[in-house]
Every structure is written in C-alpha cells, then in structure tokens.
C-alpha positions, 0 to 999 in steps of 0.5 A: 842813748837819747833818741833825740836830735836837732833836725833841719826844717824848712821855713818861710824865712829860711832854714831852721833847727828843731828838736825831734824825739823818735816815737815810732815802733819799729816793725817786728823783725823776722823772716817771711815766706813769699806772699801767697796772694800777691807777687811782690818784687822790690826794686833794689838799689846798688851800693857804691864802693866808697873808695871808688871813683863814683863821680857823675859820668864815671863808670860805676864802682859797686860794693858787691858785698853790701849790694848782694847783702841787701838782696839777701835781706829782701829775700829773707823777708819773702820779697822777690828782687827786681834787679837792675831796674830804675831804682838801681840807677839805670841811666843815672850812674849805673853803666851797662858793664856794671849792670851785666855783672850785677845781673849775673851775681844777683841771679846766681844767688836768687832763691827759687828763681825769685828775680826779674831783671831789667833789659833795656837799651842803655848801652847805646850812646846818647843821640838818634838811633834806628829802630834796628839799632834799638832792637839789637840793643834790646836783644843783647840785654835779653840775652844777658837775662836769659843766660842768667836764668832770670825773667826779663823786664822789658824796660822803657827805652829812651832810645826807642822814644827818640826813634819811634815816629808812631805807635806802629814803631813801638809795635815793631820793636816789642813784637820782635822782642816778645816773639824771641823771648824764651820766658814770659816778659814783664813790660815796663811803662814808666812815666816822664816824672821818673824820666823826662826823656820818656814823654810820649812813650807808646807814641802818644801823650794821651794815656787813653791812646797809649793804653790802646797800644799797650793793650793791643800789644798784650792781646796779640802776645798774651802767651809771652807777657807775664804782666805790665808794670805801670809807673804813672803815679795815678791810681785811676790810670792803673785801674783803667789799664788793669781792667782791660788786661786779658785773664792771666796777665798781671798788672804790677803796680809801680805806683809808689803813692797809692800802692796799698789800695792798688794791691788790695784791689777792688771787686774786679781785680787787684794789682801785684807789686814791682815797687821801688818803695818796697826796698825802703819799707821792706819789713812793713811790706812783708808784714802787710802782705802776710796780713793780706794773705791772712785776710786781715785787712785791718792789720794790712791797713795799720801796717801800710798806712804810715808808710804812704807819707814816707813814700810820697816824701821819697818820691816827691818831685823831682821824682827821678831823685827818689833813689837818694832816699832809698840809699839814705834809709839803707844806710841808716838801717845798717845795710851799707857802710856809707851814704854814697851812691854811684854817679854821686847821687847822694847829693840829689836831696837836701838836708831838710828833705832828708830830715823829713824822710827821717821823721817819716821813716821813724813814724812808719816804723821802718827805722829798724835800729833807731839808735844806729839811725840817730847816730848815723844821721847825727854824724851826717848833719855834723859833717854838713855843718849842722850841730845836731 
C-alpha cells in the first residue's frame, strides 16, 4: 500500500490539497513496567457506541468493549489511568450515570490499583447552587470512587466556581471533603482555556493569589493530599507552585505544551504526570519514561521532542475541543471502530486541523500502524467530499 494521500491544508485564499507521504518511524511496540522515577497517569477518553444516540445533549451511549480495551492498552504500556476526567468528556457529553458505570468497570480491571477517578459535581443541574449543595454533590461522587476502590481526583467544579464568593468558600468545601476522604486525594486546578466556566477558580483571577489559597489548603491537609494536578499551560506557573509544595506532595503536570521539561525537572524538584496527551502518544510516553528511569536523557529528549508539536496542535484553541484529536488518533490506530464521540464532538475540529494532526502524529512516530491510519483517514476524507 502506498503511504501517500492528499491532505487538506489551510491557505490564505481558501483551502487546498497537497500530497503527503508518510515518513515517520513508529515508536517500537512492546509492553512496559510502570516507571520507577515518575508517577504517570494518562487521562483516557471514552469510545462512543456508533449505533447509540450520541447527539449533543443526549445521555452518553458508551462502547464498553473498546473503551475498556483502550485502558488495557494503556496499562500494558506501564501507564496508570486517570478515569472519568475532562478527557473523558465530563461536562461535554459524558453524563453522571454513564460516568458511574465507567468508574466501576474500569476500576474493576485496573491492575495493582493503577487508577484514579474524577470526583466532581456535574450531576447538579446548570444554575446557581449553595455551597452545601456543592458539598453534597462532591460527597456522592467521592462515595462512588471509594466504593470502586479507586483514588479520588477532586475535580474543579463549575458549580463551586459559580457559588463561591471568596477563597474562604473554596476552603470550606475542600476542607470538608479532604477531612472525610479515606484515601489521599489528587486536587485538580483546571484553567479557563480548558473550561471557560472556571475563570477565577480559587477565588481570584490572579495566579499568585489563587496559588496562596491552594498552598494554604495543602499545608493544612498535607496528610490527605497526594498531589495537585495543574493545567494552566504555563510552565512558569507550574514550577512556582511546585517549589511551594510541602515535601511528599506531588505536582502532577497537566501541561500538554511543556510536559518534557516539567517531567524532567530541575535542581529543585520534578513534576509527575496526569496528562491527556499521554492517551494520544502512549507508546512514546512509555519509551520516554523508561529512558528517564535509565538516566538516558538523550533518548528521553529524542523520543519526546517530536511529540510536542503534535500536543500543541491537539490542544490548540479552542482547547476544550482537544478531545476530538485524542479520539481521532485512537481511531486511526485501531483502538475504536469509528470516529464518533459522545455529544457529537467528532465535529469539534475541521478537516484541515485533523490533517495537520495526522502529519504531526506521523512525524512523532505515534501512528502505530501507518497503513491502517492512511486507509482510515482516506475514507474519512472521501465521505467528507475530498478525493484523497
């Protein structure tokens, strides 16, 4: 099969087509043990049932076979799974009923407890809620995580952001939940580029003021906090917060733009990983982490460097549609039968955007079966009206 096809490209005077021949070398396949030097979670997406009514606003209909199969694939690479997180379409198609089932099914299969699950408040209807309503919603979701035997990730809450009038309101909610949790919790600081409804989270639009609130919360609850995931796409913010954390509390990078340098670390500390991009570049992530374990920084950089342009493409603005790129690559690599998503989010990116994603995935070596990827993308282009 010829590994060449015509791909859309953006042009000043309108769209065009250009021939593209694949040139990347796929990262070597294999299985890996969990990394010794870093904790590494991949935030896995859900696979939509292609026969389900997965239209915007409808309850999610999940293809459980391929959803769980993708998690087994991540575990085989030594990665842990961050389940029911933003990458799994929370707040954008994945409803609370489906989320509970997802957590139960995934946790039941996780090897050696290598799973953490999102606990939020998204079962609340849109609109204004009291702080007690927010606490009750969190408690319900923490209980599901606890019943599944999974580590909880206390997700940033739209309802709390709307209800809170000061940093003290955030402290009231977080202190209550952390006190009650039976397992150390991963906190979740998600920026408005991922969810505009979270603007001003922690009670301030200022990073420094918000960081003061987070550090105070962690210092007062250090025994109950495993770490904090920060997704602000600014490496300087992450390093500043990382350097203020008490010993034993991890900084989980959620920076899908700057993860190689943040995971490598500096003379003071390093970050661990809780990343959406790891679901898209899983073989490369596994190989890079092994190189880091082996103190082979040259190999670490060689493997990770070409994945960064791909990550920046997938997470480009509007960033909250990055899930489309994750599912697109999972489909190209044969992990799901079709390019469909809950909530109809497969329409979140244009064909030229997906074509650039395809090129960069090839160059990063994360198209694991190039012939399959070419065949599938060619079929998508043709059904979209493009003769590729």
